[in-house]
mmCIF file of the N, C-alpha and C atoms, coordinates in Angstrom:
data_MODEL
# 
_entry.id   MODEL 
# 
loop_
_atom_site.group_PDB 
_atom_site.id 
_atom_site.type_symbol 
_atom_site.label_atom_id 
_atom_site.label_alt_id 
_atom_site.label_comp_id 
_atom_site.label_asym_id 
_atom_site.label_entity_id 
_atom_site.label_seq_id 
_atom_site.pdbx_PDB_ins_code 
_atom_site.Cartn_x 
_atom_site.Cartn_y 
_atom_site.Cartn_z 
_atom_site.occupancy 
_atom_site.B_iso_or_equiv 
_atom_site.pdbx_formal_charge 
_atom_site.auth_seq_id 
_atom_site.auth_comp_id 
_atom_site.auth_asym_id 
_atom_site.auth_atom_id 
_atom_site.pdbx_PDB_model_num 
ATOM 1   N N  . MET A 1 1  ? -49.727 173.134 1.370  1.00 0.00 ? 1  MET A N  1 
ATOM 2   C CA . MET A 1 1  ? -50.848 173.783 2.038  1.00 0.00 ? 1  MET A CA 1 
ATOM 3   C C  . MET A 1 1  ? -50.803 173.400 3.522  1.00 0.00 ? 1  MET A C  1 
ATOM 4   N N  . SER A 1 2  ? -50.984 174.389 4.401  1.00 0.00 ? 2  SER A N  1 
ATOM 5   C CA . SER A 1 2  ? -50.971 174.122 5.840  1.00 0.00 ? 2  SER A CA 1 
ATOM 6   C C  . SER A 1 2  ? -52.251 173.397 6.260  1.00 0.00 ? 2  SER A C  1 
ATOM 7   N N  . GLN A 1 3  ? -52.226 172.846 7.468  1.00 0.00 ? 3  GLN A N  1 
ATOM 8   C CA . GLN A 1 3  ? -53.425 172.181 7.980  1.00 0.00 ? 3  GLN A CA 1 
ATOM 9   C C  . GLN A 1 3  ? -54.584 173.164 8.059  1.00 0.00 ? 3  GLN A C  1 
ATOM 10  N N  . ASN A 1 4  ? -54.326 174.378 8.530  1.00 0.00 ? 4  ASN A N  1 
ATOM 11  C CA . ASN A 1 4  ? -55.400 175.371 8.631  1.00 0.00 ? 4  ASN A CA 1 
ATOM 12  C C  . ASN A 1 4  ? -55.992 175.673 7.261  1.00 0.00 ? 4  ASN A C  1 
ATOM 13  N N  . GLU A 1 5  ? -55.149 175.836 6.265  1.00 0.00 ? 5  GLU A N  1 
ATOM 14  C CA . GLU A 1 5  ? -55.642 176.125 4.915  1.00 0.00 ? 5  GLU A CA 1 
ATOM 15  C C  . GLU A 1 5  ? -56.449 174.950 4.372  1.00 0.00 ? 5  GLU A C  1 
ATOM 16  N N  . SER A 1 6  ? -55.983 173.737 4.620  1.00 0.00 ? 6  SER A N  1 
ATOM 17  C CA . SER A 1 6  ? -56.700 172.548 4.153  1.00 0.00 ? 6  SER A CA 1 
ATOM 18  C C  . SER A 1 6  ? -58.058 172.419 4.831  1.00 0.00 ? 6  SER A C  1 
ATOM 19  N N  . ILE A 1 7  ? -58.088 172.641 6.133  1.00 0.00 ? 7  ILE A N  1 
ATOM 20  C CA . ILE A 1 7  ? -59.341 172.561 6.888  1.00 0.00 ? 7  ILE A CA 1 
ATOM 21  C C  . ILE A 1 7  ? -60.296 173.650 6.424  1.00 0.00 ? 7  ILE A C  1 
ATOM 22  N N  . LEU A 1 8  ? -59.797 174.869 6.263  1.00 0.00 ? 8  LEU A N  1 
ATOM 23  C CA . LEU A 1 8  ? -60.629 175.976 5.803  1.00 0.00 ? 8  LEU A CA 1 
ATOM 24  C C  . LEU A 1 8  ? -61.194 175.700 4.414  1.00 0.00 ? 8  LEU A C  1 
ATOM 25  N N  . SER A 1 9  ? -60.384 175.156 3.534  1.00 0.00 ? 9  SER A N  1 
ATOM 26  C CA . SER A 1 9  ? -60.847 174.828 2.191  1.00 0.00 ? 9  SER A CA 1 
ATOM 27  C C  . SER A 1 9  ? -61.983 173.808 2.241  1.00 0.00 ? 9  SER A C  1 
ATOM 28  N N  . ALA A 1 10 ? -61.835 172.790 3.077  1.00 0.00 ? 10 ALA A N  1 
ATOM 29  C CA . ALA A 1 10 ? -62.888 171.776 3.213  1.00 0.00 ? 10 ALA A CA 1 
ATOM 30  C C  . ALA A 1 10 ? -64.167 172.402 3.752  1.00 0.00 ? 10 ALA A C  1 
ATOM 31  N N  . LEU A 1 11 ? -64.046 173.267 4.753  1.00 0.00 ? 11 LEU A N  1 
ATOM 32  C CA . LEU A 1 11 ? -65.221 173.920 5.327  1.00 0.00 ? 11 LEU A CA 1 
ATOM 33  C C  . LEU A 1 11 ? -65.894 174.813 4.292  1.00 0.00 ? 11 LEU A C  1 
ATOM 34  N N  . LYS A 1 12 ? -65.103 175.543 3.516  1.00 0.00 ? 12 LYS A N  1 
ATOM 35  C CA . LYS A 1 12 ? -65.661 176.406 2.477  1.00 0.00 ? 12 LYS A CA 1 
ATOM 36  C C  . LYS A 1 12 ? -66.370 175.608 1.392  1.00 0.00 ? 12 LYS A C  1 
ATOM 37  N N  . ASN A 1 13 ? -65.964 174.352 1.190  1.00 0.00 ? 13 ASN A N  1 
ATOM 38  C CA . ASN A 1 13 ? -66.604 173.481 0.203  1.00 0.00 ? 13 ASN A CA 1 
ATOM 39  C C  . ASN A 1 13 ? -67.848 172.795 0.776  1.00 0.00 ? 13 ASN A C  1 
ATOM 40  N N  . GLY A 1 14 ? -68.248 173.198 1.987  1.00 0.00 ? 14 GLY A N  1 
ATOM 41  C CA . GLY A 1 14 ? -69.478 172.674 2.570  1.00 0.00 ? 14 GLY A CA 1 
ATOM 42  C C  . GLY A 1 14 ? -69.314 171.421 3.400  1.00 0.00 ? 14 GLY A C  1 
ATOM 43  N N  . GLN A 1 15 ? -68.087 170.967 3.605  1.00 0.00 ? 15 GLN A N  1 
ATOM 44  C CA . GLN A 1 15 ? -67.880 169.778 4.418  1.00 0.00 ? 15 GLN A CA 1 
ATOM 45  C C  . GLN A 1 15 ? -68.101 170.088 5.887  1.00 0.00 ? 15 GLN A C  1 
ATOM 46  N N  . GLU A 1 16 ? -68.583 169.105 6.609  1.00 0.00 ? 16 GLU A N  1 
ATOM 47  C CA . GLU A 1 16 ? -68.698 169.165 8.054  1.00 0.00 ? 16 GLU A CA 1 
ATOM 48  C C  . GLU A 1 16 ? -67.621 168.220 8.581  1.00 0.00 ? 16 GLU A C  1 
ATOM 49  N N  . LEU A 1 17 ? -66.787 168.686 9.491  1.00 0.00 ? 17 LEU A N  1 
ATOM 50  C CA . LEU A 1 17 ? -65.632 167.908 9.922  1.00 0.00 ? 17 LEU A CA 1 
ATOM 51  C C  . LEU A 1 17 ? -65.714 167.490 11.372 1.00 0.00 ? 17 LEU A C  1 
ATOM 52  N N  . THR A 1 18 ? -65.321 166.252 11.644 1.00 0.00 ? 18 THR A N  1 
ATOM 53  C CA . THR A 1 18 ? -65.159 165.745 12.997 1.00 0.00 ? 18 THR A CA 1 
ATOM 54  C C  . THR A 1 18 ? -63.665 165.496 13.214 1.00 0.00 ? 18 THR A C  1 
ATOM 55  N N  . PRO A 1 19 ? -63.245 165.278 14.453 1.00 0.00 ? 19 PRO A N  1 
ATOM 56  C CA . PRO A 1 19 ? -61.834 164.984 14.688 1.00 0.00 ? 19 PRO A CA 1 
ATOM 57  C C  . PRO A 1 19 ? -61.351 163.753 13.899 1.00 0.00 ? 19 PRO A C  1 
ATOM 58  N N  . ALA A 1 20 ? -62.191 162.747 13.740 1.00 0.00 ? 20 ALA A N  1 
ATOM 59  C CA . ALA A 1 20 ? -61.798 161.566 12.967 1.00 0.00 ? 20 ALA A CA 1 
ATOM 60  C C  . ALA A 1 20 ? -61.575 161.926 11.498 1.00 0.00 ? 20 ALA A C  1 
ATOM 61  N N  . ASP A 1 21 ? -62.424 162.800 10.956 1.00 0.00 ? 21 ASP A N  1 
ATOM 62  C CA . ASP A 1 21 ? -62.247 163.280 9.580  1.00 0.00 ? 21 ASP A CA 1 
ATOM 63  C C  . ASP A 1 21 ? -60.911 164.009 9.445  1.00 0.00 ? 21 ASP A C  1 
ATOM 64  N N  . ALA A 1 22 ? -60.626 164.889 10.400 1.00 0.00 ? 22 ALA A N  1 
ATOM 65  C CA . ALA A 1 22 ? -59.403 165.688 10.347 1.00 0.00 ? 22 ALA A CA 1 
ATOM 66  C C  . ALA A 1 22 ? -58.164 164.812 10.403 1.00 0.00 ? 22 ALA A C  1 
ATOM 67  N N  . LEU A 1 23 ? -58.216 163.769 11.202 1.00 0.00 ? 23 LEU A N  1 
ATOM 68  C CA . LEU A 1 23 ? -57.076 162.859 11.290 1.00 0.00 ? 23 LEU A CA 1 
ATOM 69  C C  . LEU A 1 23 ? -56.851 162.143 9.974  1.00 0.00 ? 23 LEU A C  1 
ATOM 70  N N  . SER A 1 24 ? -57.915 161.613 9.389  1.00 0.00 ? 24 SER A N  1 
ATOM 71  C CA . SER A 1 24 ? -57.755 160.854 8.144  1.00 0.00 ? 24 SER A CA 1 
ATOM 72  C C  . SER A 1 24 ? -57.472 161.741 6.938  1.00 0.00 ? 24 SER A C  1 
ATOM 73  N N  . LEU A 1 25 ? -58.068 162.939 6.892  1.00 0.00 ? 25 LEU A N  1 
ATOM 74  C CA . LEU A 1 25 ? -57.903 163.805 5.722  1.00 0.00 ? 25 LEU A CA 1 
ATOM 75  C C  . LEU A 1 25 ? -56.667 164.697 5.787  1.00 0.00 ? 25 LEU A C  1 
ATOM 76  N N  . PHE A 1 26 ? -56.363 165.209 6.986  1.00 0.00 ? 26 PHE A N  1 
ATOM 77  C CA . PHE A 1 26 ? -55.324 166.232 7.101  1.00 0.00 ? 26 PHE A CA 1 
ATOM 78  C C  . PHE A 1 26 ? -54.179 165.865 8.027  1.00 0.00 ? 26 PHE A C  1 
ATOM 79  N N  . GLY A 1 27 ? -54.289 164.733 8.705  1.00 0.00 ? 27 GLY A N  1 
ATOM 80  C CA . GLY A 1 27 ? -53.223 164.289 9.594  1.00 0.00 ? 27 GLY A CA 1 
ATOM 81  C C  . GLY A 1 27 ? -53.114 165.074 10.892 1.00 0.00 ? 27 GLY A C  1 
ATOM 82  N N  . THR A 1 28 ? -54.174 165.747 11.283 1.00 0.00 ? 28 THR A N  1 
ATOM 83  C CA . THR A 1 28 ? -54.137 166.491 12.545 1.00 0.00 ? 28 THR A CA 1 
ATOM 84  C C  . THR A 1 28 ? -54.985 165.800 13.602 1.00 0.00 ? 28 THR A C  1 
ATOM 85  N N  . MET A 1 29 ? -54.428 165.720 14.798 1.00 0.00 ? 29 MET A N  1 
ATOM 86  C CA . MET A 1 29 ? -55.158 165.154 15.924 1.00 0.00 ? 29 MET A CA 1 
ATOM 87  C C  . MET A 1 29 ? -55.729 166.276 16.796 1.00 0.00 ? 29 MET A C  1 
ATOM 88  N N  . ARG A 1 30 ? -55.549 167.520 16.385 1.00 0.00 ? 30 ARG A N  1 
ATOM 89  C CA . ARG A 1 30 ? -55.970 168.671 17.184 1.00 0.00 ? 30 ARG A CA 1 
ATOM 90  C C  . ARG A 1 30 ? -56.893 169.580 16.389 1.00 0.00 ? 30 ARG A C  1 
ATOM 91  N N  . LEU A 1 31 ? -57.987 169.024 15.900 1.00 0.00 ? 31 LEU A N  1 
ATOM 92  C CA . LEU A 1 31 ? -58.921 169.806 15.101 1.00 0.00 ? 31 LEU A CA 1 
ATOM 93  C C  . LEU A 1 31 ? -59.467 170.991 15.892 1.00 0.00 ? 31 LEU A C  1 
ATOM 94  N N  . ALA A 1 32 ? -59.799 170.812 17.146 1.00 0.00 ? 32 ALA A N  1 
ATOM 95  C CA . ALA A 1 32 ? -60.351 171.906 17.947 1.00 0.00 ? 32 ALA A CA 1 
ATOM 96  C C  . ALA A 1 32 ? -59.370 173.083 18.009 1.00 0.00 ? 32 ALA A C  1 
ATOM 97  N N  . ALA A 1 33 ? -58.085 172.805 18.102 1.00 0.00 ? 33 ALA A N  1 
ATOM 98  C CA . ALA A 1 33 ? -57.076 173.873 18.137 1.00 0.00 ? 33 ALA A CA 1 
ATOM 99  C C  . ALA A 1 33 ? -57.011 174.596 16.795 1.00 0.00 ? 33 ALA A C  1 
ATOM 100 N N  . ARG A 1 34 ? -57.080 173.834 15.703 1.00 0.00 ? 34 ARG A N  1 
ATOM 101 C CA . ARG A 1 34 ? -57.062 174.459 14.373 1.00 0.00 ? 34 ARG A CA 1 
ATOM 102 C C  . ARG A 1 34 ? -58.309 175.310 14.169 1.00 0.00 ? 34 ARG A C  1 
ATOM 103 N N  . ILE A 1 35 ? -59.472 174.829 14.628 1.00 0.00 ? 35 ILE A N  1 
ATOM 104 C CA . ILE A 1 35 ? -60.724 175.589 14.524 1.00 0.00 ? 35 ILE A CA 1 
ATOM 105 C C  . ILE A 1 35 ? -60.608 176.879 15.333 1.00 0.00 ? 35 ILE A C  1 
ATOM 106 N N  . ASP A 1 36 ? -60.024 176.800 16.521 1.00 0.00 ? 36 ASP A N  1 
ATOM 107 C CA . ASP A 1 36 ? -59.830 177.986 17.346 1.00 0.00 ? 36 ASP A CA 1 
ATOM 108 C C  . ASP A 1 36 ? -58.954 179.008 16.621 1.00 0.00 ? 36 ASP A C  1 
ATOM 109 N N  . GLU A 1 37 ? -57.911 178.558 15.948 1.00 0.00 ? 37 GLU A N  1 
ATOM 110 C CA . GLU A 1 37 ? -57.047 179.461 15.186 1.00 0.00 ? 37 GLU A CA 1 
ATOM 111 C C  . GLU A 1 37 ? -57.811 180.114 14.034 1.00 0.00 ? 37 GLU A C  1 
ATOM 112 N N  . LEU A 1 38 ? -58.649 179.342 13.365 1.00 0.00 ? 38 LEU A N  1 
ATOM 113 C CA . LEU A 1 38 ? -59.445 179.908 12.272 1.00 0.00 ? 38 LEU A CA 1 
ATOM 114 C C  . LEU A 1 38 ? -60.456 180.925 12.795 1.00 0.00 ? 38 LEU A C  1 
ATOM 115 N N  . ARG A 1 39 ? -61.056 180.631 13.932 1.00 0.00 ? 39 ARG A N  1 
ATOM 116 C CA . ARG A 1 39 ? -61.992 181.590 14.541 1.00 0.00 ? 39 ARG A CA 1 
ATOM 117 C C  . ARG A 1 39 ? -61.264 182.886 14.906 1.00 0.00 ? 39 ARG A C  1 
ATOM 118 N N  . ALA A 1 40 ? -60.035 182.767 15.399 1.00 0.00 ? 40 ALA A N  1 
ATOM 119 C CA . ALA A 1 40 ? -59.248 183.951 15.756 1.00 0.00 ? 40 ALA A CA 1 
ATOM 120 C C  . ALA A 1 40 ? -58.948 184.803 14.520 1.00 0.00 ? 40 ALA A C  1 
ATOM 121 N N  . ARG A 1 41 ? -58.935 184.180 13.355 1.00 0.00 ? 41 ARG A N  1 
ATOM 122 C CA . ARG A 1 41 ? -58.723 184.903 12.092 1.00 0.00 ? 41 ARG A CA 1 
ATOM 123 C C  . ARG A 1 41 ? -60.027 185.488 11.556 1.00 0.00 ? 41 ARG A C  1 
ATOM 124 N N  . GLY A 1 42 ? -61.147 185.275 12.276 1.00 0.00 ? 42 GLY A N  1 
ATOM 125 C CA . GLY A 1 42 ? -62.404 185.905 11.910 1.00 0.00 ? 42 GLY A CA 1 
ATOM 126 C C  . GLY A 1 42 ? -63.433 185.010 11.240 1.00 0.00 ? 42 GLY A C  1 
ATOM 127 N N  . TYR A 1 43 ? -63.148 183.740 11.079 1.00 0.00 ? 43 TYR A N  1 
ATOM 128 C CA . TYR A 1 43 ? -64.109 182.839 10.442 1.00 0.00 ? 43 TYR A CA 1 
ATOM 129 C C  . TYR A 1 43 ? -65.161 182.404 11.456 1.00 0.00 ? 43 TYR A C  1 
ATOM 130 N N  . SER A 1 44 ? -66.419 182.405 11.032 1.00 0.00 ? 44 SER A N  1 
ATOM 131 C CA . SER A 1 44 ? -67.531 181.994 11.881 1.00 0.00 ? 44 SER A CA 1 
ATOM 132 C C  . SER A 1 44 ? -67.781 180.502 11.655 1.00 0.00 ? 44 SER A C  1 
ATOM 133 N N  . ILE A 1 45 ? -67.377 179.705 12.627 1.00 0.00 ? 45 ILE A N  1 
ATOM 134 C CA . ILE A 1 45 ? -67.476 178.247 12.516 1.00 0.00 ? 45 ILE A CA 1 
ATOM 135 C C  . ILE A 1 45 ? -68.401 177.754 13.615 1.00 0.00 ? 45 ILE A C  1 
ATOM 136 N N  . GLN A 1 46 ? -69.390 176.976 13.211 1.00 0.00 ? 46 GLN A N  1 
ATOM 137 C CA . GLN A 1 46 ? -70.397 176.454 14.132 1.00 0.00 ? 46 GLN A CA 1 
ATOM 138 C C  . GLN A 1 46 ? -69.982 175.068 14.622 1.00 0.00 ? 46 GLN A C  1 
ATOM 139 N N  . THR A 1 47 ? -70.193 174.825 15.915 1.00 0.00 ? 47 THR A N  1 
ATOM 140 C CA . THR A 1 47 ? -69.910 173.528 16.522 1.00 0.00 ? 47 THR A CA 1 
ATOM 141 C C  . THR A 1 47 ? -71.224 172.836 16.859 1.00 0.00 ? 47 THR A C  1 
ATOM 142 N N  . THR A 1 48 ? -71.337 171.580 16.473 1.00 0.00 ? 48 THR A N  1 
ATOM 143 C CA . THR A 1 48 ? -72.491 170.755 16.821 1.00 0.00 ? 48 THR A CA 1 
ATOM 144 C C  . THR A 1 48 ? -71.960 169.490 17.482 1.00 0.00 ? 48 THR A C  1 
ATOM 145 N N  . MET A 1 49 ? -72.546 169.119 18.606 1.00 0.00 ? 49 MET A N  1 
ATOM 146 C CA . MET A 1 49 ? -72.149 167.875 19.265 1.00 0.00 ? 49 MET A CA 1 
ATOM 147 C C  . MET A 1 49 ? -72.991 166.735 18.712 1.00 0.00 ? 49 MET A C  1 
ATOM 148 N N  . ARG A 1 50 ? -72.320 165.656 18.344 1.00 0.00 ? 50 ARG A N  1 
ATOM 149 C CA . ARG A 1 50 ? -72.986 164.484 17.770 1.00 0.00 ? 50 ARG A CA 1 
ATOM 150 C C  . ARG A 1 50 ? -72.668 163.247 18.595 1.00 0.00 ? 50 ARG A C  1 
ATOM 151 N N  . THR A 1 51 ? -73.589 162.306 18.595 1.00 0.00 ? 51 THR A N  1 
ATOM 152 C CA . THR A 1 51 ? -73.356 161.021 19.242 1.00 0.00 ? 51 THR A CA 1 
ATOM 153 C C  . THR A 1 51 ? -73.005 160.008 18.159 1.00 0.00 ? 51 THR A C  1 
ATOM 154 N N  . VAL A 1 52 ? -71.875 159.336 18.344 1.00 0.00 ? 52 VAL A N  1 
ATOM 155 C CA . VAL A 1 52 ? -71.424 158.329 17.384 1.00 0.00 ? 52 VAL A CA 1 
ATOM 156 C C  . VAL A 1 52 ? -71.147 157.031 18.130 1.00 0.00 ? 52 VAL A C  1 
ATOM 157 N N  . ALA A 1 53 ? -71.097 155.947 17.382 1.00 0.00 ? 53 ALA A N  1 
ATOM 158 C CA . ALA A 1 53 ? -70.778 154.656 17.978 1.00 0.00 ? 53 ALA A CA 1 
ATOM 159 C C  . ALA A 1 53 ? -69.289 154.610 18.305 1.00 0.00 ? 53 ALA A C  1 
ATOM 160 N N  . GLY A 1 54 ? -68.976 154.239 19.521 1.00 0.00 ? 54 GLY A N  1 
ATOM 161 C CA . GLY A 1 54 ? -67.588 154.098 19.950 1.00 0.00 ? 54 GLY A CA 1 
ATOM 162 C C  . GLY A 1 54 ? -67.303 152.666 20.346 1.00 0.00 ? 54 GLY A C  1 
ATOM 163 N N  . ARG A 1 55 ? -66.056 152.380 20.634 1.00 0.00 ? 55 ARG A N  1 
ATOM 164 C CA . ARG A 1 55 ? -65.689 151.012 21.028 1.00 0.00 ? 55 ARG A CA 1 
ATOM 165 C C  . ARG A 1 55 ? -66.384 150.574 22.298 1.00 0.00 ? 55 ARG A C  1 
ATOM 166 N N  . HIS A 1 56 ? -66.627 151.506 23.207 1.00 0.00 ? 56 HIS A N  1 
ATOM 167 C CA . HIS A 1 56 ? -67.217 151.172 24.498 1.00 0.00 ? 56 HIS A CA 1 
ATOM 168 C C  . HIS A 1 56 ? -68.615 151.762 24.654 1.00 0.00 ? 56 HIS A C  1 
ATOM 169 N N  . GLY A 1 57 ? -69.313 151.893 23.535 1.00 0.00 ? 57 GLY A N  1 
ATOM 170 C CA . GLY A 1 57 ? -70.655 152.452 23.564 1.00 0.00 ? 57 GLY A CA 1 
ATOM 171 C C  . GLY A 1 57 ? -70.682 153.814 22.904 1.00 0.00 ? 57 GLY A C  1 
ATOM 172 N N  . PRO A 1 58 ? -71.807 154.507 22.991 1.00 0.00 ? 58 PRO A N  1 
ATOM 173 C CA . PRO A 1 58 ? -71.950 155.813 22.340 1.00 0.00 ? 58 PRO A CA 1 
ATOM 174 C C  . PRO A 1 58 ? -70.935 156.830 22.872 1.00 0.00 ? 58 PRO A C  1 
ATOM 175 N N  . ALA A 1 59 ? -70.463 157.675 21.972 1.00 0.00 ? 59 ALA A N  1 
ATOM 176 C CA . ALA A 1 59 ? -69.521 158.731 22.341 1.00 0.00 ? 59 ALA A CA 1 
ATOM 177 C C  . ALA A 1 59 ? -69.991 160.043 21.730 1.00 0.00 ? 59 ALA A C  1 
ATOM 178 N N  . ARG A 1 60 ? -69.696 161.153 22.399 1.00 0.00 ? 60 ARG A N  1 
ATOM 179 C CA . ARG A 1 60 ? -70.052 162.477 21.884 1.00 0.00 ? 60 ARG A CA 1 
ATOM 180 C C  . ARG A 1 60 ? -68.812 163.092 21.262 1.00 0.00 ? 60 ARG A C  1 
ATOM 181 N N  . VAL A 1 61 ? -68.961 163.605 20.046 1.00 0.00 ? 61 VAL A N  1 
ATOM 182 C CA . VAL A 1 61 ? -67.863 164.268 19.351 1.00 0.00 ? 61 VAL A CA 1 
ATOM 183 C C  . VAL A 1 61 ? -68.362 165.585 18.762 1.00 0.00 ? 61 VAL A C  1 
ATOM 184 N N  . ALA A 1 62 ? -67.437 166.506 18.603 1.00 0.00 ? 62 ALA A N  1 
ATOM 185 C CA . ALA A 1 62 ? -67.771 167.794 17.988 1.00 0.00 ? 62 ALA A CA 1 
ATOM 186 C C  . ALA A 1 62 ? -67.713 167.660 16.472 1.00 0.00 ? 62 ALA A C  1 
ATOM 187 N N  . SER A 1 63 ? -68.593 168.363 15.814 1.00 0.00 ? 63 SER A N  1 
ATOM 188 C CA . SER A 1 63 ? -68.614 168.439 14.358 1.00 0.00 ? 63 SER A CA 1 
ATOM 189 C C  . SER A 1 63 ? -68.628 169.920 14.009 1.00 0.00 ? 63 SER A C  1 
ATOM 190 N N  . TYR A 1 64 ? -67.775 170.333 13.067 1.00 0.00 ? 64 TYR A N  1 
ATOM 191 C CA . TYR A 1 64 ? -67.596 171.744 12.731 1.00 0.00 ? 64 TYR A CA 1 
ATOM 192 C C  . TYR A 1 64 ? -68.010 172.025 11.294 1.00 0.00 ? 64 TYR A C  1 
ATOM 193 N N  . ARG A 1 65 ? -68.621 173.215 11.077 1.00 0.00 ? 65 ARG A N  1 
ATOM 194 C CA . ARG A 1 65 ? -68.943 173.678 9.735  1.00 0.00 ? 65 ARG A CA 1 
ATOM 195 C C  . ARG A 1 65 ? -68.965 175.197 9.742  1.00 0.00 ? 65 ARG A C  1 
ATOM 196 N N  . LEU A 1 66 ? -68.815 175.785 8.556  1.00 0.00 ? 66 LEU A N  1 
ATOM 197 C CA . LEU A 1 66 ? -68.907 177.237 8.473  1.00 0.00 ? 66 LEU A CA 1 
ATOM 198 C C  . LEU A 1 66 ? -70.336 177.660 8.723  1.00 0.00 ? 66 LEU A C  1 
ATOM 199 N N  . ALA A 1 67 ? -70.495 178.722 9.518  1.00 0.00 ? 67 ALA A N  1 
ATOM 200 C CA . ALA A 1 67 ? -71.841 179.225 9.825  1.00 0.00 ? 67 ALA A CA 1 
ATOM 201 C C  . ALA A 1 67 ? -72.355 180.066 8.677  1.00 0.00 ? 67 ALA A C  1 
# 
């Protein structure tokens, strides 16, 4: 299964994905690029910015889910 198919399957199962999730689950460091490819195929994916704890204080990361 390709990274796009794996990511799409997770989104269809109701998962919300962050770049850290994508790295650990699918081995991709370019989740935003994969999401862009899925959007180009017609999938409606919502982006939410979240604040998470980082090594040097709070960090903002994108979180993706099917709309």
